C-alpha positions in Angstrom: 6.4 16.2 26.8 3.0 16.1 26.5 1.5 14.6 23.1 -1.6 15.5 21.4 -2.7 11.8 20.9 -6.2 10.6 21.0 -8.0 7.0 20.4 -10.6 6.3 17.4 -12.1 3.4 16.3 -11.0 3.1 12.6 -14.8 2.5 11.6 -15.9 6.3 12.5 -15.5 8.5 9.8 -12.5 10.8 9.7 -12.8 14.1 11.1 -10.7 17.0 10.0 -9.9 17.6 13.9 -8.1 14.1 13.9 -4.6 15.3 12.6 -2.8 12.5 11.6 -4.8 9.2 11.6 -2.7 5.8 12.1 -3.6 2.5 12.3 -2.2 0.4 14.9 -3.8 -3.2 14.2 -1.6 -6.1 12.9 -4.8 -6.8 10.9 -6.3 -4.7 8.2 -10.0 -4.0 9.8 -12.5 -5.9 8.0 -15.0 -4.1 5.9 -12.8 -0.5 5.8 -11.7 0.6 2.6 -8.3 2.7 2.1 -10.0 5.6 1.3 -12.6 5.6 4.2 -9.7 4.8 6.8 -7.8 8.0 5.4 -4.8 7.3 6.9 -1.3 9.0 7.3 0.2 5.4 8.1 -0.4 1.9 8.8 2.2 1.0 11.2 1.2 -2.4 12.1 5.0 -3.0 13.5 3.9 -1.6 16.8 0.7 -3.7 17.4 0.9 -6.2 19.9 2.7 -9.6 18.8 0.3 -12.1 17.6 0.6 -14.3 20.5 -0.1 -11.9 22.8 -3.1 -10.4 20.8 -4.3 -14.3 21.0 -3.9 -14.8 24.5 -5.7 -11.7 25.5 -8.7 -11.8 23.4 -10.2 -8.4 24.5 -10.6 -10.4 28.1 -11.4 -7.6 30.4 -10.0 -9.7 33.3 -6.4 -9.8 31.5 -6.5 -6.2 30.8 -3.8 -5.5 33.4 -1.5 -7.7 32.6 -2.3 -7.6 28.7 -1.2 -3.4 29.6 2.7 -5.0 31.1 3.4 -7.4 28.2 2.3 -5.0 26.2 4.3 -2.3 27.5 7.5 -5.1 27.6 6.8 -5.4 23.8 7.0 -1.9 22.8 10.1 -1.1 25.2 11.9 -4.0 22.6 10.3 -1.9 19.6 12.4 1.1 19.9 12.0 1.7 15.7 8.3 1.9 15.6 7.8 3.7 18.8 10.4 6.1 17.3 8.1 6.3 14.2 5.3 7.0 16.0 6.7 9.7 18.4 8.2 11.6 15.2 4.7 12.1 14.4 3.5 13.5 17.3 6.1 16.1 17.4 4.8 17.2 14.6 0.8 17.4 15.9 -1.9 15.6 17.1 -2.4 11.9 16.1 -5.4 10.0 16.2 -4.5 6.2 16.7 -7.0 4.1 15.1 -8.1 0.3 16.0 -10.6 -1.9 14.7 -11.5 -4.1 17.9 -15.3 -3.6 19.3 -14.0 -2.7 22.7 -13.5 1.0 23.2 -11.9 0.5 26.7 -9.7 -2.5 26.5 -7.5 -2.7 23.1 -4.1 -1.8 22.1 -4.8 1.6 20.7 -5.9 2.2 24.3 -2.8 0.5 25.9 -0.6 2.1 23.4 -1.7 5.5 23.9 -1.5 5.5 27.7 2.3 4.1 27.3 3.3 7.1 25.2 1.6 9.5 27.5 3.6 7.9 30.7 6.7 8.3 28.9 
């Protein structure tokens, strides 16, 4: 099943075409109000573990290994993944993240993992 899933920085303004907006970071993004975030859900349980997040440190050279390790964490996190899939079964979902790097972040890795399954 193909899901309508998009990835966007939480600092970008909400848009009507976002569908359900889901923050997938473990830590609330600095300087963003709950009103501005306009979230359907803060699914912090689906974020990478603190240990993995700190190890990765947004180092592009670690991206491939990060994706593998995060994928393994997701495999063991059935409840949170099921919750996200439930939202996706109802329509478009925008995964929100706070990182500066728009290419190497957990939301991108999560979207790729969901699309692959």
